[in-house]
Backbone bond lengths (Angstrom), bond angles and torsions (degrees), N, CA, C in turn:
res aa  C-N    CA-C-N  psi(-1)  N-CA   C-N-CA  omega(-1)  CA-C   N-CA-C  phi
1 X - - - 1.445 - - 1.520 108.65 -
2 X 1.323 114.15 160.12 1.448 119.65 -175.08 1.528 109.91 -137.04
3 X 1.341 116.39 139.76 1.457 122.14 173.81 1.524 107.51 -88.92
4 X 1.314 116.10 130.56 1.455 121.26 178.61 1.526 108.11 -118.52
5 X 1.328 116.20 126.37 1.461 123.02 -180.00 1.525 109.92 -108.54
6 X 1.317 116.49 125.57 1.455 122.32 172.42 1.530 105.95 -91.48
7 X 1.321 115.66 86.25 1.472 122.04 -171.84 1.530 113.53 -54.62
8 X 1.336 120.68 -44.42 1.472 118.88 -179.93 1.533 112.96 -62.20
9 X 1.306 116.92 -27.78 1.455 121.05 -178.95 1.527 112.13 -79.51
10 X 1.327 117.78 -28.04 1.465 122.50 -176.33 1.528 110.67 -63.71
11 X 1.338 115.94 130.45 1.465 121.95 178.97 1.524 112.33 -109.16
12 X 1.326 117.78 3.37 1.459 121.15 175.77 1.517 115.59 72.92
13 X 1.324 118.33 31.64 1.464 121.34 179.32 1.532 112.07 -65.25
14 X 1.327 117.48 -33.17 1.463 121.59 176.61 1.511 115.80 87.61
15 X 1.319 118.47 2.37 1.464 120.00 178.78 1.529 111.37 -64.67
16 X 1.326 116.47 -34.83 1.464 120.43 178.14 1.528 110.53 -65.05
17 X 1.313 116.25 -39.56 1.467 120.86 178.35 1.530 110.54 -61.73
18 X 1.322 116.47 -39.49 1.466 120.60 177.41 1.525 111.19 -65.19
19 X 1.330 117.00 -36.53 1.462 121.44 -178.31 1.522 112.36 -76.17
20 X 1.343 116.81 -32.22 1.469 120.40 -174.96 1.536 110.62 -142.77
21 X 1.331 117.68 65.57 1.471 120.11 -174.51 1.527 114.92 -64.69
22 X 1.316 117.77 -23.59 1.466 117.23 179.04 1.524 112.65 -85.18
23 X 1.332 117.13 -4.81 1.461 121.09 179.82 1.520 113.54 -106.34
24 X 1.344 116.50 -23.45 1.461 119.83 -175.17 1.518 110.06 -156.97
25 X 1.331 115.07 158.98 1.461 120.14 176.95 1.522 109.71 -155.39
26 X 1.322 115.32 160.23 1.451 120.90 173.73 1.521 107.89 -91.58
27 X 1.331 116.03 133.75 1.458 119.23 178.89 1.532 109.73 -81.33
28 X 1.316 117.35 -174.82 1.464 122.24 -176.74 1.528 113.51 -63.16
29 X 1.330 116.99 -23.09 1.463 121.41 178.05 1.528 112.71 -93.23
30 X 1.336 117.22 2.39 1.453 121.25 -179.68 1.515 114.15 82.87
31 X 1.323 117.49 14.21 1.462 122.51 177.58 1.525 109.38 -89.40
32 X 1.316 116.45 138.31 1.459 120.52 178.48 1.522 110.45 -74.78
33 X 1.320 115.64 133.37 1.457 122.80 177.09 1.524 107.44 -120.94
34 X 1.321 117.05 124.56 1.454 121.05 175.09 1.520 108.03 -84.18
35 X 1.324 116.88 122.08 1.457 120.70 178.51 1.523 110.96 -77.19
36 X 1.312 115.90 -20.23 1.462 122.81 175.12 1.520 107.83 -153.98
37 X 1.313 116.92 150.19 1.456 120.67 175.78 1.522 111.12 -106.59
38 X 1.323 116.84 -32.03 1.461 121.63 -179.76 1.528 109.48 -90.38
39 X 1.330 117.22 127.01 1.460 121.68 -179.23 1.524 110.58 -134.98
40 X 1.325 115.66 154.47 1.456 121.34 173.06 1.525 108.46 -152.81
41 X 1.312 116.14 169.44 1.458 121.66 177.32 1.515 113.16 54.85
42 X 1.342 115.99 -130.49 1.463 121.80 -177.46 1.524 111.26 -62.04
43 X 1.328 116.94 -34.64 1.458 119.70 179.15 1.522 111.44 -66.06
44 X 1.311 118.13 -33.52 1.468 121.49 176.92 1.523 110.05 -64.56
45 X 1.323 116.38 -38.88 1.462 120.37 177.82 1.525 110.58 -66.03
46 X 1.333 117.26 -40.52 1.466 120.85 176.95 1.522 110.97 -64.45
47 X 1.320 116.87 -42.31 1.460 121.16 179.14 1.531 110.52 -62.17
48 X 1.317 116.99 -41.51 1.463 120.82 178.44 1.523 110.56 -64.22
49 X 1.326 117.07 -39.46 1.464 121.07 177.71 1.524 110.38 -64.04
50 X 1.327 116.90 -41.72 1.460 120.99 178.58 1.529 110.60 -62.13
51 X 1.315 116.97 -42.08 1.467 120.92 178.89 1.525 110.85 -64.27
52 X 1.329 116.90 -39.15 1.473 120.66 -179.40 1.521 112.41 -64.60
53 X 1.329 118.36 -36.17 1.468 119.60 -174.91 1.526 113.23 -86.83
54 X 1.327 118.23 -7.11 1.459 120.40 -179.64 1.537 109.54 -67.31
55 X 1.330 117.44 118.19 1.474 119.70 -176.39 1.527 114.13 -71.42
56 X 1.323 117.75 -14.22 1.473 120.32 -179.70 1.530 112.05 -116.50
57 X 1.327 116.88 11.14 1.473 122.78 177.49 1.525 112.45 53.61
58 X 1.343 116.05 46.73 1.463 120.69 -179.68 1.530 112.44 -87.91
59 X 1.321 117.42 -8.65 1.464 121.53 -179.74 1.512 109.95 -120.29
60 X 1.324 114.51 146.69 1.465 120.30 169.71 1.518 108.19 -147.91
61 X 1.319 115.20 158.01 1.456 121.48 178.91 1.522 106.95 -117.09
62 X 1.327 115.78 125.19 1.474 121.11 -179.35 1.503 109.72 -114.58
């Protein structure tokens, strides 16, 4: 599975980072950085949780 970020849509709320801190983080400018794009197992579940909590639907898992 893969995490896909729609960067222009991301507003930097950080809820995804709270849901999946080992997969993504906000940098010093408040931009989301994916630490990995390919996920499986428990990480896939975390990625899905991060996508669900994004208030602007900037993340999806394919």
